[in-house]
N, C-alpha and C positions, 0 to 999 in steps of 0.2 A: 776577241777575234779567234776564229777557228785556227787549226793547225794548218789547214790547206790554205794557200795564198789564192785569193780571188783576183782574177784578171781585171775586175772592175773597180780597183782601188784608185782613189784620187787624193791629191793633197788638198786639205781643207784650208784655203787661203785665209779665211777669216779666223779659223783656229790658230793658224801659224802666226798671224798678225797679233792676235791677243797674247799668245805665249810670249812672243818677242817683246812687245811694247807693254804688256800687262793691262789687266782690267782696272787696277788701282791707278790713282793719279800719278804716283811715282815721282812726283815733283817735290823738291825741297825748297824752303824759302829762308832767305837770310835777311834780317831786318838791321838796318843801320840807322841810329838816331843821332842827329847833330844838334846840339843846343848852344845857344850863345846866351851867357849870363852876364848881367851887370849888377853891381852893388847899388842898392838904394841909398841915396845920400842921406836920407832922413833917418832910416832904421839900421842901416848898416848891413842889411840881410842881402843875400844873393837873390836875384829874381831873374826868372827866364825871359829873355827878350824875344828870342825866336827859336823855333823848333822845327827841324826838317826831318821827316821819317821817310826812309827809302827801303822798299822792299824788292829783293831780287829773287826770282824763281828760277830754278835750274832743274834739269833732269840728270838721272844717273845713267850716262850713256855707257859706262863700263858694263853694267848689268845687261843692257840691250844688246851690246856687242857680243857678250858671252852667250846670250841666248840665240842670237843670229848664228854664231859659229857652230853652236850645238846642231841646230836645224840643218845647216849646210853639211855638217859631218854626217848626219843621219841620212840626208838625201844622197850623198855620195856612197854610203854603204849600201843602200838600197838600189843604186844604179845597175849593179851586176846580178841582181837576183833573178834566177830562173823561175818562171811561173810553174813549169812542170817539175815538182819536187822529186819525182821519181828518177829524173835524170840527174839533177843537181840539188840535193837536200840543202836546206838552210843551215848556216853555221850558227853557232850559239849567239854570236854578236848580231847577225842578221834578225834572228828571232827576237832578241831583247830590243832592238831598234823598232821592229814592227809593233811589238806589244807596248813599248813606251809611247810611240807615236799614236797608236790606236787609243791608249789609256788617256792621253792628254787631248784627244779630238784633233789631232793634226793630219790624220789621214781618215778617210771614210770610203764606204762602198756606194757606188751608184747602182741605181735599178736599171735592169736591162730594158 
């Protein structure tokens, strides 16, 4: 991104969605196995009578919440940015937010 703010900047909603929810699966799975065993009357050894496997998939909502809160904070910081920097130059924080959002593809320029 150039040092001058372009008035044609937009939020890239697909980029924001990918940043918050991630491109990777992000799901973890827990497996629970329940077995019922009985003793064989002839051999005296334990044998599996029934086996039930249950898999539960879950998402890491804490990670998504943190990323959502970051984007919301970035948008709040950019809410008061003046386009004409000669009148109100950007603060260091505003420059960092613009650079970060541009670097991660969260904002982009539209063509005239």
